[in-house]
One Martini backbone bead per residue (centre of mass of N, CA, C, O) as a GRO file, in nm:
protein
  401
    1UNK     BB    1  -2.639   0.185  -2.077
    2UNK     BB    2  -2.586   0.513  -2.068
    3UNK     BB    3  -2.321   0.719  -1.990
    4UNK     BB    4  -2.334   1.033  -1.796
    5UNK     BB    5  -2.209   0.959  -1.499
    6UNK     BB    6  -1.910   1.007  -1.303
    7UNK     BB    7  -1.737   0.863  -1.026
    8UNK     BB    8  -1.479   0.926  -0.771
    9UNK     BB    9  -1.246   0.752  -0.541
   10UNK     BB   10  -1.029   0.760  -0.256
   11UNK     BB   11  -0.889   0.498  -0.038
   12UNK     BB   12  -0.721   0.478   0.242
   13UNK     BB   13  -0.416   0.464   0.188
   14UNK     BB   14  -0.145   0.564   0.051
   15UNK     BB   15  -0.019   0.584  -0.296
   16UNK     BB   16   0.183   0.593  -0.600
   17UNK     BB   17  -0.130   0.638  -0.784
   18UNK     BB   18  -0.367   0.829  -0.730
   19UNK     BB   19  -0.319   1.085  -0.896
   20UNK     BB   20  -0.276   0.935  -1.167
   21UNK     BB   21  -0.552   0.791  -1.176
   22UNK     BB   22  -0.726   1.040  -1.178
   23UNK     BB   23  -0.598   1.169  -1.428
   24UNK     BB   24  -0.640   0.926  -1.622
   25UNK     BB   25  -0.949   0.917  -1.613
   26UNK     BB   26  -1.002   1.200  -1.714
   27UNK     BB   27  -0.851   1.171  -1.982
   28UNK     BB   28  -1.002   0.923  -2.100
   29UNK     BB   29  -1.286   1.043  -2.102
   30UNK     BB   30  -1.210   1.296  -2.273
   31UNK     BB   31  -1.136   1.116  -2.525
   32UNK     BB   32  -1.393   0.895  -2.541
   33UNK     BB   33  -1.618   1.070  -2.333
   34UNK     BB   34  -1.671   1.404  -2.317
   35UNK     BB   35  -1.989   1.405  -2.210
   36UNK     BB   36  -1.907   1.304  -1.947
   37UNK     BB   37  -1.967   1.337  -1.624
   38UNK     BB   38  -1.751   1.454  -1.348
   39UNK     BB   39  -1.687   1.335  -1.015
   40UNK     BB   40  -1.541   1.398  -0.680
   41UNK     BB   41  -1.496   1.253  -0.383
   42UNK     BB   42  -1.415   1.358  -0.083
   43UNK     BB   43  -1.248   1.156   0.122
   44UNK     BB   44  -1.402   0.935   0.008
   45UNK     BB   45  -1.660   0.802   0.192
   46UNK     BB   46  -1.704   1.064   0.337
   47UNK     BB   47  -1.802   1.234   0.092
   48UNK     BB   48  -2.037   1.050   0.022
   49UNK     BB   49  -2.196   1.081   0.291
   50UNK     BB   50  -2.184   1.419   0.271
   51UNK     BB   51  -2.183   1.531  -0.031
   52UNK     BB   52  -1.867   1.576  -0.113
   53UNK     BB   53  -1.776   1.746  -0.417
   54UNK     BB   54  -1.610   1.751  -0.739
   55UNK     BB   55  -1.611   1.924  -1.031
   56UNK     BB   56  -1.514   1.851  -1.353
   57UNK     BB   57  -1.369   2.069  -1.538
   58UNK     BB   58  -1.224   2.194  -1.809
   59UNK     BB   59  -0.959   2.270  -1.669
   60UNK     BB   60  -0.905   1.992  -1.544
   61UNK     BB   61  -0.896   1.836  -1.809
   62UNK     BB   62  -0.659   2.005  -1.946
   63UNK     BB   63  -0.467   1.952  -1.656
   64UNK     BB   64  -0.445   1.641  -1.570
   65UNK     BB   65  -0.137   1.580  -1.627
   66UNK     BB   66  -0.028   1.698  -1.352
   67UNK     BB   67  -0.100   1.447  -1.164
   68UNK     BB   68   0.159   1.272  -1.247
   69UNK     BB   69   0.361   1.459  -1.054
   70UNK     BB   70   0.200   1.348  -0.805
   71UNK     BB   71   0.123   1.274  -0.497
   72UNK     BB   72  -0.114   1.139  -0.351
   73UNK     BB   73  -0.444   1.303  -0.321
   74UNK     BB   74  -0.647   1.546  -0.470
   75UNK     BB   75  -0.928   1.416  -0.315
   76UNK     BB   76  -0.870   1.239  -0.092
   77UNK     BB   77  -0.870   1.053   0.219
   78UNK     BB   78  -1.007   0.755   0.393
   79UNK     BB   79  -1.117   0.549   0.679
   80UNK     BB   80  -1.416   0.385   0.579
   81UNK     BB   81  -1.675   0.178   0.716
   82UNK     BB   82  -1.999   0.113   0.615
   83UNK     BB   83  -2.047  -0.138   0.835
   84UNK     BB   84  -1.954   0.082   1.065
   85UNK     BB   85  -2.175   0.261   1.231
   86UNK     BB   86  -2.041   0.350   1.494
   87UNK     BB   87  -1.803   0.502   1.363
   88UNK     BB   88  -1.972   0.697   1.184
   89UNK     BB   89  -2.113   0.835   1.421
   90UNK     BB   90  -1.861   0.929   1.579
   91UNK     BB   91  -1.765   1.104   1.306
   92UNK     BB   92  -2.031   1.243   1.176
   93UNK     BB   93  -2.152   1.088   0.903
   94UNK     BB   94  -2.391   0.987   1.080
   95UNK     BB   95  -2.678   0.906   1.230
   96UNK     BB   96  -2.851   0.774   1.456
   97UNK     BB   97  -2.981   0.481   1.283
   98UNK     BB   98  -2.811   0.491   1.042
   99UNK     BB   99  -2.717   0.358   0.726
  100UNK     BB  100  -2.431   0.398   0.553
  101UNK     BB  101  -2.497   0.236   0.299
  102UNK     BB  102  -2.764   0.381   0.239
  103UNK     BB  103  -2.655   0.671   0.232
  104UNK     BB  104  -2.458   0.624  -0.004
  105UNK     BB  105  -2.664   0.518  -0.210
  106UNK     BB  106  -2.848   0.771  -0.209
  107UNK     BB  107  -2.632   0.965  -0.314
  108UNK     BB  108  -2.583   0.830  -0.587
  109UNK     BB  109  -2.876   0.860  -0.681
  110UNK     BB  110  -2.899   1.170  -0.646
  111UNK     BB  111  -2.639   1.214  -0.845
  112UNK     BB  112  -2.663   1.022  -1.095
  113UNK     BB  113  -2.478   0.766  -1.091
  114UNK     BB  114  -2.337   0.516  -1.309
  115UNK     BB  115  -2.023   0.542  -1.225
  116UNK     BB  116  -1.785   0.390  -0.995
  117UNK     BB  117  -1.460   0.483  -0.895
  118UNK     BB  118  -1.230   0.281  -0.716
  119UNK     BB  119  -0.931   0.368  -0.524
  120UNK     BB  120  -0.804   0.067  -0.379
  121UNK     BB  121  -0.843  -0.182  -0.186
  122UNK     BB  122  -1.029  -0.439  -0.077
  123UNK     BB  123  -1.219  -0.272   0.102
  124UNK     BB  124  -1.300  -0.057  -0.103
  125UNK     BB  125  -1.410  -0.255  -0.333
  126UNK     BB  126  -1.612  -0.430  -0.166
  127UNK     BB  127  -1.785  -0.191  -0.077
  128UNK     BB  128  -1.871  -0.112  -0.362
  129UNK     BB  129  -2.019  -0.378  -0.417
  130UNK     BB  130  -2.233  -0.338  -0.197
  131UNK     BB  131  -2.356  -0.087  -0.327
  132UNK     BB  132  -2.444  -0.214  -0.594
  133UNK     BB  133  -2.627  -0.430  -0.465
  134UNK     BB  134  -2.816  -0.238  -0.314
  135UNK     BB  135  -2.913  -0.083  -0.571
  136UNK     BB  136  -3.015  -0.331  -0.731
  137UNK     BB  137  -3.262  -0.386  -0.539
  138UNK     BB  138  -3.368  -0.082  -0.643
  139UNK     BB  139  -3.319  -0.059  -0.957
  140UNK     BB  140  -3.019   0.061  -0.952
  141UNK     BB  141  -2.771   0.107  -1.200
  142UNK     BB  142  -2.452   0.038  -1.077
  143UNK     BB  143  -2.122   0.081  -1.168
  144UNK     BB  144  -1.819  -0.085  -1.063
  145UNK     BB  145  -1.475   0.040  -1.099
  146UNK     BB  146  -1.172  -0.073  -0.998
  147UNK     BB  147  -0.853   0.001  -0.836
  148UNK     BB  148  -0.542  -0.141  -0.729
  149UNK     BB  149  -0.438  -0.019  -0.411
  150UNK     BB  150  -0.103  -0.111  -0.290
  151UNK     BB  151   0.213  -0.142  -0.146
  152UNK     BB  152   0.191  -0.454  -0.066
  153UNK     BB  153   0.090  -0.648  -0.289
  154UNK     BB  154  -0.209  -0.815  -0.161
  155UNK     BB  155  -0.408  -0.877  -0.406
  156UNK     BB  156  -0.663  -1.091  -0.473
  157UNK     BB  157  -0.558  -1.183  -0.813
  158UNK     BB  158  -0.335  -0.959  -0.831
  159UNK     BB  159  -0.026  -0.924  -0.956
  160UNK     BB  160  -0.021  -0.586  -0.961
  161UNK     BB  161  -0.020  -0.316  -0.776
  162UNK     BB  162  -0.061   0.008  -0.740
  163UNK     BB  163   0.257   0.161  -0.630
  164UNK     BB  164   0.474  -0.060  -0.550
  165UNK     BB  165   0.718   0.006  -0.720
  166UNK     BB  166   0.767   0.292  -0.602
  167UNK     BB  167   0.792   0.219  -0.301
  168UNK     BB  168   1.052   0.054  -0.334
  169UNK     BB  169   1.228   0.279  -0.451
  170UNK     BB  170   1.186   0.486  -0.216
  171UNK     BB  171   1.293   0.305   0.013
  172UNK     BB  172   1.578   0.288  -0.101
  173UNK     BB  173   1.640   0.591  -0.097
  174UNK     BB  174   1.603   0.632   0.202
  175UNK     BB  175   1.840   0.431   0.290
  176UNK     BB  176   2.080   0.577   0.153
  177UNK     BB  177   2.087   0.778   0.396
  178UNK     BB  178   2.051   0.620   0.666
  179UNK     BB  179   2.310   0.435   0.649
  180UNK     BB  180   2.514   0.667   0.747
  181UNK     BB  181   2.455   0.629   1.061
  182UNK     BB  182   2.687   0.420   1.120
  183UNK     BB  183   2.895   0.677   1.172
  184UNK     BB  184   2.779   0.794   1.456
  185UNK     BB  185   2.839   0.496   1.574
  186UNK     BB  186   2.936   0.241   1.734
  187UNK     BB  187   2.768  -0.029   1.703
  188UNK     BB  188   2.530  -0.014   1.475
  189UNK     BB  189   2.173  -0.036   1.476
  190UNK     BB  190   1.963  -0.081   1.184
  191UNK     BB  191   1.609  -0.030   1.137
  192UNK     BB  192   1.408  -0.099   0.852
  193UNK     BB  193   1.079  -0.005   0.830
  194UNK     BB  194   0.826  -0.168   0.642
  195UNK     BB  195   0.557  -0.199   0.479
  196UNK     BB  196   0.345  -0.482   0.589
  197UNK     BB  197   0.124  -0.666   0.746
  198UNK     BB  198   0.119  -0.963   0.571
  199UNK     BB  199   0.319  -0.860   0.348
  200UNK     BB  200   0.670  -0.885   0.213
  201UNK     BB  201   0.719  -0.758  -0.066
  202UNK     BB  202   0.821  -0.467  -0.008
  203UNK     BB  203   1.068  -0.542   0.156
  204UNK     BB  204   1.203  -0.718  -0.057
  205UNK     BB  205   1.201  -0.505  -0.291
  206UNK     BB  206   1.361  -0.288  -0.138
  207UNK     BB  207   1.618  -0.451  -0.091
  208UNK     BB  208   1.670  -0.517  -0.387
  209UNK     BB  209   1.687  -0.221  -0.488
  210UNK     BB  210   1.913  -0.129  -0.300
  211UNK     BB  211   2.125  -0.339  -0.406
  212UNK     BB  212   2.118  -0.249  -0.698
  213UNK     BB  213   2.221   0.040  -0.638
  214UNK     BB  214   2.480  -0.047  -0.487
  215UNK     BB  215   2.623  -0.182  -0.740
  216UNK     BB  216   2.676   0.127  -0.868
  217UNK     BB  217   2.894   0.174  -0.659
  218UNK     BB  218   3.170   0.317  -0.501
  219UNK     BB  219   3.460   0.214  -0.309
  220UNK     BB  220   3.672   0.251   0.017
  221UNK     BB  221   3.809   0.025   0.223
  222UNK     BB  222   4.061   0.178   0.350
  223UNK     BB  223   3.814   0.375   0.499
  224UNK     BB  224   3.548   0.192   0.547
  225UNK     BB  225   3.426   0.206   0.241
  226UNK     BB  226   3.217  -0.052   0.230
  227UNK     BB  227   2.982  -0.261   0.116
  228UNK     BB  228   2.929  -0.426   0.376
  229UNK     BB  229   2.826  -0.177   0.547
  230UNK     BB  230   2.582  -0.109   0.329
  231UNK     BB  231   2.443  -0.357   0.350
  232UNK     BB  232   2.230  -0.617   0.379
  233UNK     BB  233   2.188  -0.846   0.667
  234UNK     BB  234   1.859  -0.847   0.690
  235UNK     BB  235   1.534  -1.020   0.627
  236UNK     BB  236   1.205  -0.956   0.762
  237UNK     BB  237   0.901  -1.141   0.746
  238UNK     BB  238   0.578  -1.248   0.798
  239UNK     BB  239   0.641  -1.538   0.642
  240UNK     BB  240   0.866  -1.582   0.854
  241UNK     BB  241   1.076  -1.775   1.042
  242UNK     BB  242   1.226  -1.654   1.346
  243UNK     BB  243   1.550  -1.700   1.479
  244UNK     BB  244   1.678  -1.496   1.701
  245UNK     BB  245   1.935  -1.642   1.808
  246UNK     BB  246   2.063  -1.726   1.538
  247UNK     BB  247   2.068  -1.440   1.418
  248UNK     BB  248   2.232  -1.306   1.643
  249UNK     BB  249   2.487  -1.470   1.594
  250UNK     BB  250   2.532  -1.380   1.302
  251UNK     BB  251   2.519  -1.064   1.355
  252UNK     BB  252   2.748  -1.046   1.562
  253UNK     BB  253   2.977  -1.104   1.359
  254UNK     BB  254   2.917  -0.851   1.185
  255UNK     BB  255   2.956  -0.641   1.405
  256UNK     BB  256   3.253  -0.714   1.465
  257UNK     BB  257   3.351  -0.658   1.165
  258UNK     BB  258   3.173  -0.367   1.079
  259UNK     BB  259   3.020  -0.196   1.318
  260UNK     BB  260   2.743  -0.305   1.179
  261UNK     BB  261   2.371  -0.326   1.129
  262UNK     BB  262   2.127  -0.416   0.864
  263UNK     BB  263   1.767  -0.404   0.881
  264UNK     BB  264   1.487  -0.550   0.714
  265UNK     BB  265   1.142  -0.474   0.811
  266UNK     BB  266   0.840  -0.602   0.835
  267UNK     BB  267   0.578  -0.475   1.018
  268UNK     BB  268   0.438  -0.777   1.054
  269UNK     BB  269   0.669  -0.889   1.194
  270UNK     BB  270   0.580  -1.032   1.497
  271UNK     BB  271   0.291  -0.923   1.576
  272UNK     BB  272   0.167  -1.163   1.728
  273UNK     BB  273   0.371  -1.160   1.963
  274UNK     BB  274   0.316  -0.873   2.059
  275UNK     BB  275   0.013  -0.900   2.113
  276UNK     BB  276   0.034  -1.134   2.313
  277UNK     BB  277   0.207  -0.976   2.517
  278UNK     BB  278   0.002  -0.749   2.572
  279UNK     BB  279  -0.241  -0.929   2.660
  280UNK     BB  280  -0.088  -1.071   2.901
  281UNK     BB  281  -0.072  -0.767   3.043
  282UNK     BB  282  -0.357  -0.615   2.979
  283UNK     BB  283  -0.329  -0.469   2.719
  284UNK     BB  284  -0.433  -0.254   2.481
  285UNK     BB  285  -0.521  -0.308   2.142
  286UNK     BB  286  -0.499  -0.115   1.879
  287UNK     BB  287  -0.770  -0.031   1.649
  288UNK     BB  288  -0.945  -0.003   1.370
  289UNK     BB  289  -1.240   0.003   1.185
  290UNK     BB  290  -1.143  -0.297   1.064
  291UNK     BB  291  -0.966  -0.443   1.311
  292UNK     BB  292  -0.687  -0.348   1.284
  293UNK     BB  293  -0.383  -0.331   1.384
  294UNK     BB  294  -0.190  -0.070   1.508
  295UNK     BB  295   0.136  -0.065   1.419
  296UNK     BB  296   0.237   0.207   1.528
  297UNK     BB  297   0.162   0.133   1.826
  298UNK     BB  298   0.314  -0.143   1.846
  299UNK     BB  299   0.602  -0.140   1.719
  300UNK     BB  300   0.808  -0.362   1.578
  301UNK     BB  301   1.081  -0.221   1.547
  302UNK     BB  302   1.133  -0.175   1.852
  303UNK     BB  303   1.113  -0.471   1.936
  304UNK     BB  304   1.347  -0.582   1.765
  305UNK     BB  305   1.566  -0.389   1.862
  306UNK     BB  306   1.555  -0.486   2.156
  307UNK     BB  307   1.631  -0.783   2.108
  308UNK     BB  308   1.914  -0.725   1.950
  309UNK     BB  309   2.088  -0.519   2.101
  310UNK     BB  310   2.193  -0.705   2.330
  311UNK     BB  311   2.293  -0.951   2.152
  312UNK     BB  312   2.497  -0.739   1.983
  313UNK     BB  313   2.612  -0.507   2.147
  314UNK     BB  314   2.480  -0.234   2.106
  315UNK     BB  315   2.532   0.114   2.138
  316UNK     BB  316   2.327   0.178   1.893
  317UNK     BB  317   1.980   0.254   1.800
  318UNK     BB  318   1.791   0.254   1.481
  319UNK     BB  319   1.460   0.354   1.382
  320UNK     BB  320   1.324   0.342   1.044
  321UNK     BB  321   1.051   0.481   0.848
  322UNK     BB  322   0.943   0.471   0.497
  323UNK     BB  323   0.637   0.487   0.441
  324UNK     BB  324   0.560   0.796   0.400
  325UNK     BB  325   0.771   0.848   0.185
  326UNK     BB  326   0.682   0.624  -0.024
  327UNK     BB  327   0.356   0.664  -0.046
  328UNK     BB  328   0.384   0.991  -0.145
  329UNK     BB  329   0.478   0.943  -0.419
  330UNK     BB  330   0.525   0.957  -0.729
  331UNK     BB  331   0.503   0.791  -1.002
  332UNK     BB  332   0.674   0.586  -1.181
  333UNK     BB  333   0.732   0.453  -1.483
  334UNK     BB  334   0.630   0.168  -1.418
  335UNK     BB  335   0.357   0.264  -1.297
  336UNK     BB  336   0.250   0.438  -1.529
  337UNK     BB  337   0.207   0.203  -1.720
  338UNK     BB  338   0.008   0.046  -1.543
  339UNK     BB  339  -0.201   0.267  -1.501
  340UNK     BB  340  -0.275   0.319  -1.795
  341UNK     BB  341  -0.381   0.033  -1.861
  342UNK     BB  342  -0.599   0.029  -1.635
  343UNK     BB  343  -0.755   0.282  -1.712
  344UNK     BB  344  -0.836   0.203  -1.996
  345UNK     BB  345  -0.992  -0.052  -1.904
  346UNK     BB  346  -1.191   0.083  -1.707
  347UNK     BB  347  -1.338   0.258  -1.917
  348UNK     BB  348  -1.418   0.036  -2.108
  349UNK     BB  349  -1.588  -0.125  -1.903
  350UNK     BB  350  -1.787   0.098  -1.823
  351UNK     BB  351  -1.904   0.144  -2.118
  352UNK     BB  352  -1.989  -0.177  -2.141
  353UNK     BB  353  -2.097  -0.275  -1.835
  354UNK     BB  354  -1.867  -0.345  -1.655
  355UNK     BB  355  -1.738  -0.506  -1.351
  356UNK     BB  356  -1.468  -0.440  -1.115
  357UNK     BB  357  -1.124  -0.521  -1.083
  358UNK     BB  358  -0.848  -0.387  -1.231
  359UNK     BB  359  -0.631  -0.650  -1.355
  360UNK     BB  360  -0.400  -0.900  -1.338
  361UNK     BB  361  -0.505  -1.227  -1.372
  362UNK     BB  362  -0.368  -1.503  -1.222
  363UNK     BB  363  -0.615  -1.712  -1.305
  364UNK     BB  364  -0.587  -1.584  -1.630
  365UNK     BB  365  -0.283  -1.547  -1.730
  366UNK     BB  366  -0.266  -1.221  -1.681
  367UNK     BB  367  -0.523  -1.085  -1.753
  368UNK     BB  368  -0.661  -0.784  -1.843
  369UNK     BB  369  -0.930  -0.712  -1.611
  370UNK     BB  370  -1.245  -0.747  -1.466
  371UNK     BB  371  -1.259  -0.847  -1.152
  372UNK     BB  372  -1.439  -1.009  -0.950
  373UNK     BB  373  -1.538  -0.921  -0.638
  374UNK     BB  374  -1.558  -1.213  -0.505
  375UNK     BB  375  -1.225  -1.247  -0.564
  376UNK     BB  376  -1.156  -1.021  -0.369
  377UNK     BB  377  -0.856  -1.000  -0.168
  378UNK     BB  378  -0.660  -0.995   0.104
  379UNK     BB  379  -0.341  -1.114   0.209
  380UNK     BB  380  -0.125  -1.177   0.011
  381UNK     BB  381   0.140  -1.365   0.000
  382UNK     BB  382   0.465  -1.394  -0.011
  383UNK     BB  383   0.702  -1.560  -0.212
  384UNK     BB  384   0.984  -1.694  -0.062
  385UNK     BB  385   1.052  -1.884  -0.330
  386UNK     BB  386   1.167  -1.674  -0.489
  387UNK     BB  387   1.455  -1.658  -0.660
  388UNK     BB  388   1.540  -1.360  -0.597
  389UNK     BB  389   1.517  -1.392  -0.288
  390UNK     BB  390   1.703  -1.635  -0.242
  391UNK     BB  391   1.956  -1.498  -0.360
  392UNK     BB  392   1.970  -1.266  -0.159
  393UNK     BB  393   2.004  -1.431   0.099
  394UNK     BB  394   2.263  -1.571   0.007
  395UNK     BB  395   2.435  -1.307  -0.025
  396UNK     BB  396   2.383  -1.222   0.295
  397UNK     BB  397   2.377  -1.500   0.474
  398UNK     BB  398   2.070  -1.600   0.489
  399UNK     BB  399   1.849  -1.801   0.590
  400UNK     BB  400   1.579  -1.954   0.501
  401UNK     BB  401   1.234  -1.895   0.634
   0.00000   0.00000   0.00000
């Protein structure tokens, strides 16, 4: 089937790859199939349900390279689950009694879309697969080719998701400023909370990148400007078992010695304990449309800070979240290379009639290909046995969790 019209959307949370992915797709189609019409649905699946789209004009095609310089998404994002009819009705996206999946499918058919590019995480891309299957039953052939976006780097079996490299670098830059707050008060406890619901890759990579950058700095220990005060003193991830009392004893000695303690915390670390504590008190646990616990509301960083502050005899505690700073950045050079290769493959697959999520398939020797939707899942755990992570923990004096 000849491709005449392509649509794209970005969905879920932001990541430092969305703008560049949109720009890259527009550029690649303009180079290889300039006659293909392109539209972009505004605000993800919300725009698809409401029929709100942007036509990619000649001017947009000619200046699409500008999108590589920006973070965020030029076509907007939203968190909409098409199988959650109740939530879609509540938000005014469909009427009572309407099936959001059917409404979205009918819109794609009405718009005569041949290929839908979804740029998002596992929920975004598996929802797109449901749309393709739904339309297939009606003998409407829609190809869906997704790109894996998530700063958590937790999509199975994708080796590296788009935007994660940049998020780690930006999180490190964020803490380079925040760490100076240890001079604002004696015995300062700083908790750097990093995004990562189930996967600790971003927290680990952010700490690693921060320490790599720290190694290039000069210090003046004679005036307490020592590397030890600026260093990472603990890294806590969702995949690790954390002995609070043992760690408090270790960190208390560092507080006594350096007058400060710096902790890098994955936002999902300890979340189960916090939720269990809330439920035992009869408190309502806030969740999103996908049923995920709203970690901003649960606030793991504040919980951990409270646990450690007393045990470390901290005079002042500061919790800082780098998530919004990191996820909204433009893609860095490393991510730009990855995005470009994935975009080129996505367009090639679309024109050949293949569908799936484009990424390096860990189960196929890291081959860059369109991975079957049925194999796409979220929640890939970080391998805490990775040599680089183990070496980092050894250097900061933290036992492997």
